[in-house]
N, CA, C and O atoms as a GROMACS GRO file, in nm:
protein
  304
    1MET      N    1  -0.366   1.873  -3.036
    1MET     CA    2  -0.342   1.884  -2.894
    1MET      C    3  -0.426   1.786  -2.814
    1MET      O    4  -0.381   1.729  -2.714
    2LYS      N    5  -0.548   1.767  -2.859
    2LYS     CA    6  -0.636   1.677  -2.785
    2LYS      C    7  -0.584   1.533  -2.788
    2LYS      O    8  -0.599   1.461  -2.689
    3GLY      N    9  -0.522   1.492  -2.897
    3GLY     CA   10  -0.467   1.358  -2.909
    3GLY      C   11  -0.354   1.334  -2.810
    3GLY      O   12  -0.341   1.225  -2.756
    4LYS      N   13  -0.272   1.436  -2.787
    4LYS     CA   14  -0.162   1.422  -2.692
    4LYS      C   15  -0.214   1.404  -2.550
    4LYS      O   16  -0.159   1.325  -2.473
    5LYS      N   17  -0.319   1.477  -2.515
    5LYS     CA   18  -0.375   1.463  -2.380
    5LYS      C   19  -0.434   1.325  -2.361
    5LYS      O   20  -0.422   1.267  -2.253
    6GLN      N   21  -0.498   1.270  -2.464
    6GLN     CA   22  -0.557   1.138  -2.453
    6GLN      C   23  -0.449   1.031  -2.438
    6GLN      O   24  -0.469   0.935  -2.365
    7LYS      N   25  -0.335   1.046  -2.506
    7LYS     CA   26  -0.227   0.950  -2.493
    7LYS      C   27  -0.158   0.964  -2.359
    7LYS      O   28  -0.115   0.864  -2.300
    8LYS      N   29  -0.146   1.085  -2.310
    8LYS     CA   30  -0.079   1.109  -2.183
    8LYS      C   31  -0.162   1.056  -2.066
    8LYS      O   32  -0.106   1.008  -1.968
    9LYS      N   33  -0.291   1.065  -2.076
    9LYS     CA   34  -0.380   1.026  -1.966
    9LYS      C   35  -0.365   0.879  -1.927
    9LYS      O   36  -0.348   0.850  -1.809
   10PRO      N   37  -0.371   0.783  -2.021
   10PRO     CA   38  -0.354   0.643  -1.981
   10PRO      C   39  -0.217   0.617  -1.920
   10PRO      O   40  -0.207   0.541  -1.823
   11LEU      N   41  -0.113   0.677  -1.974
   11LEU     CA   42   0.020   0.658  -1.917
   11LEU      C   43   0.027   0.716  -1.776
   11LEU      O   44   0.092   0.659  -1.688
   12SER      N   45  -0.038   0.828  -1.757
   12SER     CA   46  -0.042   0.889  -1.624
   12SER      C   47  -0.116   0.799  -1.526
   12SER      O   48  -0.074   0.785  -1.411
   13ASN      N   49  -0.224   0.738  -1.570
   13ASN     CA   50  -0.299   0.648  -1.483
   13ASN      C   51  -0.218   0.524  -1.449
   13ASN      O   52  -0.221   0.477  -1.335
   14TYR      N   53  -0.146   0.470  -1.546
   14TYR     CA   54  -0.061   0.354  -1.519
   14TYR      C   55   0.046   0.388  -1.416
   14TYR      O   56   0.075   0.309  -1.327
   15ALA      N   57   0.105   0.506  -1.430
   15ALA     CA   58   0.208   0.550  -1.336
   15ALA      C   59   0.149   0.566  -1.196
   15ALA      O   60   0.212   0.528  -1.097
   16ARG      N   61   0.030   0.622  -1.188
   16ARG     CA   62  -0.035   0.640  -1.057
   16ARG      C   63  -0.063   0.506  -0.991
   16ARG      O   64  -0.034   0.485  -0.874
   17PHE      N   65  -0.121   0.414  -1.069
   17PHE     CA   66  -0.158   0.285  -1.010
   17PHE      C   67  -0.036   0.201  -0.975
   17PHE      O   68  -0.037   0.129  -0.876
   18SER      N   69   0.069   0.210  -1.054
   18SER     CA   70   0.190   0.135  -1.018
   18SER      C   71   0.254   0.196  -0.895
   18SER      O   72   0.311   0.124  -0.813
   19GLY      N   73   0.247   0.327  -0.881
   19GLY     CA   74   0.298   0.392  -0.760
   19GLY      C   75   0.218   0.351  -0.638
   19GLY      O   76   0.276   0.328  -0.531
   20ILE      N   77   0.088   0.340  -0.652
   20ILE     CA   78   0.003   0.296  -0.542
   20ILE      C   79   0.038   0.152  -0.503
   20ILE      O   80   0.040   0.119  -0.385
   21ALA      N   81   0.065   0.068  -0.602
   21ALA     CA   82   0.100  -0.071  -0.574
   21ALA      C   83   0.230  -0.080  -0.495
   21ALA      O   84   0.240  -0.158  -0.400
   22PHE      N   85   0.330  -0.001  -0.534
   22PHE     CA   86   0.456  -0.002  -0.461
   22PHE      C   87   0.440   0.052  -0.319
   22PHE      O   88   0.504   0.001  -0.226
   23GLN      N   89   0.356   0.153  -0.302
   23GLN     CA   90   0.332   0.206  -0.168
   23GLN      C   91   0.260   0.104  -0.082
   23GLN      O   92   0.289   0.090   0.037
   24MET      N   93   0.166   0.033  -0.142
   24MET     CA   94   0.095  -0.071  -0.069
   24MET      C   95   0.191  -0.182  -0.026
   24MET      O   96   0.186  -0.230   0.087
   25LEU      N   97   0.277  -0.222  -0.117
   25LEU     CA   98   0.378  -0.323  -0.086
   25LEU      C   99   0.471  -0.276   0.025
   25LEU      O  100   0.508  -0.355   0.112
   26ALA      N  101   0.510  -0.150   0.021
   26ALA     CA  102   0.600  -0.096   0.123
   26ALA      C  103   0.534  -0.094   0.261
   26ALA      O  104   0.597  -0.128   0.360
   27ILE      N  105   0.407  -0.056   0.267
   27ILE     CA  106   0.335  -0.052   0.394
   27ILE      C  107   0.329  -0.192   0.455
   27ILE      O  108   0.356  -0.210   0.574
   28ILE      N  109   0.294  -0.290   0.374
   28ILE     CA  110   0.283  -0.428   0.423
   28ILE      C  111   0.420  -0.482   0.465
   28ILE      O  112   0.433  -0.547   0.568
   29ALA      N  113   0.523  -0.453   0.384
   29ALA     CA  114   0.657  -0.503   0.416
   29ALA      C  115   0.710  -0.441   0.545
   29ALA      O  116   0.769  -0.512   0.627
   30ILE      N  117   0.690  -0.314   0.564
   30ILE     CA  118   0.738  -0.248   0.686
   30ILE      C  119   0.665  -0.302   0.808
   30ILE      O  120   0.728  -0.331   0.910
   31GLY      N  121   0.533  -0.316   0.799
   31GLY     CA  122   0.457  -0.370   0.912
   31GLY      C  123   0.500  -0.511   0.949
   31GLY      O  124   0.514  -0.543   1.066
   32THR      N  125   0.520  -0.594   0.849
   32THR     CA  126   0.562  -0.732   0.874
   32THR      C  127   0.704  -0.736   0.930
   32THR      O  128   0.732  -0.813   1.022
   33PHE      N  129   0.793  -0.655   0.876
   33PHE     CA  130   0.931  -0.650   0.924
   33PHE      C  131   0.937  -0.608   1.070
   33PHE      O  132   1.010  -0.668   1.149
   34VAL      N  133   0.860  -0.506   1.107
   34VAL     CA  134   0.858  -0.461   1.246
   34VAL      C  135   0.802  -0.571   1.336
   34VAL      O  136   0.852  -0.593   1.446
   35GLY      N  137   0.699  -0.641   1.288
   35GLY     CA  138   0.643  -0.752   1.366
   35GLY      C  139   0.744  -0.863   1.388
   35GLY      O  140   0.753  -0.917   1.498
   36VAL      N  141   0.820  -0.898   1.285
   36VAL     CA  142   0.922  -1.003   1.298
   36VAL      C  143   1.029  -0.960   1.397
   36VAL      O  144   1.071  -1.038   1.482
   37LYS      N  145   1.074  -0.835   1.387
   37LYS     CA  146   1.178  -0.787   1.478
   37LYS      C  147   1.128  -0.784   1.622
   37LYS      O  148   1.203  -0.818   1.714
   38LEU      N  149   1.004  -0.746   1.643
   38LEU     CA  150   0.948  -0.746   1.779
   38LEU      C  151   0.937  -0.889   1.832
   38LEU      O  152   0.961  -0.913   1.951
   39ASP      N  153   0.900  -0.983   1.746
   39ASP     CA  154   0.893  -1.123   1.790
   39ASP      C  155   1.032  -1.178   1.823
   39ASP      O  156   1.045  -1.263   1.911
   40GLU      N  157   1.134  -1.131   1.752
   40GLU     CA  158   1.270  -1.174   1.785
   40GLU      C  159   1.313  -1.117   1.920
   40GLU      O  160   1.380  -1.185   1.998
   41LYS      N  161   1.275  -0.993   1.945
   41LYS     CA  162   1.316  -0.928   2.070
   41LYS      C  163   1.235  -0.978   2.189
   41LYS      O  164   1.289  -0.999   2.298
   42TYR      N  165   1.105  -0.996   2.168
   42TYR     CA  166   1.015  -1.043   2.274
   42TYR      C  167   0.949  -1.174   2.229
   42TYR      O  168   0.836  -1.171   2.181
   43PRO      N  169   1.017  -1.286   2.242
   43PRO     CA  170   0.964  -1.412   2.190
   43PRO      C  171   0.832  -1.451   2.259
   43PRO      O  172   0.813  -1.429   2.379
   44ASN      N  173   0.745  -1.509   2.181
   44ASN     CA  174   0.619  -1.563   2.233
   44ASN      C  175   0.583  -1.686   2.151
   44ASN      O  176   0.644  -1.713   2.048
   45LYS      N  177   0.486  -1.758   2.198
   45LYS     CA  178   0.453  -1.888   2.140
   45LYS      C  179   0.400  -1.878   1.996
   45LYS      O  180   0.437  -1.960   1.911
   46ASN      N  181   0.316  -1.782   1.969
   46ASN     CA  182   0.246  -1.777   1.840
   46ASN      C  183   0.290  -1.664   1.747
   46ASN      O  184   0.221  -1.635   1.650
   47ASN      N  185   0.403  -1.600   1.775
   47ASN     CA  186   0.448  -1.486   1.693
   47ASN      C  187   0.338  -1.382   1.676
   47ASN      O  188   0.304  -1.341   1.565
   48LEU      N  189   0.283  -1.340   1.788
   48LEU     CA  190   0.168  -1.249   1.786
   48LEU      C  191   0.201  -1.113   1.724
   48LEU      O  192   0.117  -1.056   1.655
   49PHE      N  193   0.321  -1.061   1.748
   49PHE     CA  194   0.354  -0.931   1.692
   49PHE      C  195   0.353  -0.936   1.539
   49PHE      O  196   0.303  -0.844   1.474
   50THR      N  197   0.407  -1.042   1.483
   50THR     CA  198   0.407  -1.055   1.337
   50THR      C  199   0.265  -1.068   1.284
   50THR      O  200   0.230  -1.004   1.184
   51LEU      N  201   0.185  -1.148   1.349
   51LEU     CA  202   0.046  -1.165   1.304
   51LEU      C  203  -0.032  -1.034   1.312
   51LEU      O  204  -0.099  -0.996   1.217
   52ILE      N  205  -0.022  -0.968   1.425
   52ILE     CA  206  -0.100  -0.846   1.446
   52ILE      C  207  -0.052  -0.734   1.353
   52ILE      O  208  -0.134  -0.668   1.288
   53LEU      N  209   0.078  -0.713   1.348
   53LEU     CA  210   0.128  -0.603   1.264
   53LEU      C  211   0.114  -0.629   1.115
   53LEU      O  212   0.090  -0.536   1.039
   54SER      N  213   0.126  -0.754   1.072
   54SER     CA  214   0.108  -0.780   0.930
   54SER      C  215  -0.039  -0.763   0.891
   54SER      O  216  -0.069  -0.708   0.785
   55LEU      N  217  -0.130  -0.810   0.974
   55LEU     CA  218  -0.273  -0.790   0.946
   55LEU      C  219  -0.310  -0.643   0.949
   55LEU      O  220  -0.385  -0.596   0.863
   56THR      N  221  -0.259  -0.571   1.046
   56THR     CA  222  -0.286  -0.428   1.055
   56THR      C  223  -0.229  -0.354   0.934
   56THR      O  224  -0.294  -0.263   0.882
   57SER      N  225  -0.111  -0.392   0.891
   57SER     CA  226  -0.052  -0.324   0.775
   57SER      C  227  -0.129  -0.354   0.646
   57SER      O  228  -0.140  -0.267   0.560
   58VAL      N  229  -0.182  -0.473   0.633
   58VAL     CA  230  -0.265  -0.504   0.516
   58VAL      C  231  -0.392  -0.419   0.518
   58VAL      O  232  -0.432  -0.365   0.414
   59ILE      N  233  -0.455  -0.407   0.633
   59ILE     CA  234  -0.576  -0.325   0.644
   59ILE      C  235  -0.544  -0.179   0.613
   59ILE      O  236  -0.618  -0.113   0.540
   60LEU      N  237  -0.433  -0.128   0.668
   60LEU     CA  238  -0.393   0.010   0.640
   60LEU      C  239  -0.363   0.030   0.491
   60LEU      O  240  -0.398   0.134   0.435
   61ALA      N  241  -0.300  -0.066   0.429
   61ALA     CA  242  -0.270  -0.055   0.286
   61ALA      C  243  -0.398  -0.051   0.203
   61ALA      O  244  -0.408   0.024   0.106
   62ILE      N  245  -0.495  -0.132   0.239
   62ILE     CA  246  -0.623  -0.133   0.167
   62ILE      C  247  -0.695   0.000   0.184
   62ILE      O  248  -0.750   0.054   0.088
   63VAL      N  249  -0.696   0.052   0.307
   63VAL     CA  250  -0.758   0.182   0.332
   63VAL      C  251  -0.687   0.290   0.251
   63VAL      O  252  -0.751   0.378   0.193
   64PHE      N  253  -0.554   0.284   0.248
   64PHE     CA  254  -0.476   0.380   0.171
   64PHE      C  255  -0.513   0.375   0.024
   64PHE      O  256  -0.531   0.480  -0.039
   65VAL      N  257  -0.524   0.257  -0.032
   65VAL     CA  258  -0.557   0.242  -0.174
   65VAL      C  259  -0.698   0.295  -0.202
   65VAL      O  260  -0.719   0.364  -0.301
   66ILE      N  261  -0.792   0.262  -0.117
   66ILE     CA  262  -0.929   0.310  -0.136
   66ILE      C  263  -0.934   0.462  -0.133
   66ILE      O  264  -1.000   0.525  -0.216
   67ARG      N  265  -0.863   0.523  -0.036
   67ARG     CA  266  -0.863   0.668  -0.027
   67ARG      C  267  -0.799   0.731  -0.149
   67ARG      O  268  -0.848   0.833  -0.199
   68ARG      N  269  -0.690   0.673  -0.199
   68ARG     CA  270  -0.623   0.726  -0.317
   68ARG      C  271  -0.713   0.714  -0.441
   68ARG      O  272  -0.719   0.806  -0.523
   69ILE      N  273  -0.781   0.602  -0.456
   69ILE     CA  274  -0.869   0.584  -0.572
   69ILE      C  275  -0.986   0.680  -0.566
   69ILE      O  276  -1.025   0.736  -0.668
   70LEU      N  277  -1.042   0.700  -0.449
   70LEU     CA  278  -1.151   0.797  -0.435
   70LEU      C  279  -1.103   0.938  -0.467
   70LEU      O  280  -1.175   1.015  -0.531
   71ALA      N  281  -0.984   0.973  -0.422
   71ALA     CA  282  -0.928   1.105  -0.451
   71ALA      C  283  -0.904   1.121  -0.601
   71ALA      O  284  -0.928   1.228  -0.658
   72MET      N  285  -0.856   1.015  -0.666
   72MET     CA  286  -0.832   1.021  -0.810
   72MET      C  287  -0.962   1.033  -0.887
   72MET      O  288  -0.967   1.102  -0.989
   73SER      N  289  -1.068   0.969  -0.840
   73SER     CA  290  -1.196   0.978  -0.910
   73SER      C  291  -1.258   1.116  -0.894
   73SER      O  292  -1.330   1.162  -0.982
   74LYS      N  293  -1.230   1.183  -0.783
   74LYS     CA  294  -1.281   1.319  -0.764
   74LYS      C  295  -1.206   1.418  -0.853
   74LYS      O  296  -1.263   1.518  -0.895
   75GLU      N  297  -1.078   1.390  -0.882
   75GLU     CA  298  -1.000   1.478  -0.969
   75GLU      C  299  -1.054   1.479  -1.111
   75GLU      O  300  -1.051   1.582  -1.178
   76GLU      N  301  -1.103   1.365  -1.157
   76GLU     CA  302  -1.150   1.354  -1.296
   76GLU      C  303  -1.289   1.395  -1.304
   76GLU      O  304  -1.348   1.394  -1.412
   0.00000   0.00000   0.00000
């Protein structure tokens, strides 16, 4: 029984981390997409909405990943 748990654990960790990666990608993609759409609707010289929302979404994604990793480390 112990061998099965040890084999399951690495696969479970890979699934968790790949899920986190997809969620991070989704957060960044949504933020950038909204920024592009806002720049199309309200044109400006430097595409500020895209810059601001993409940077904000990257920061939010990093915070999300850090929080998830800390939560996972507390579980173990």
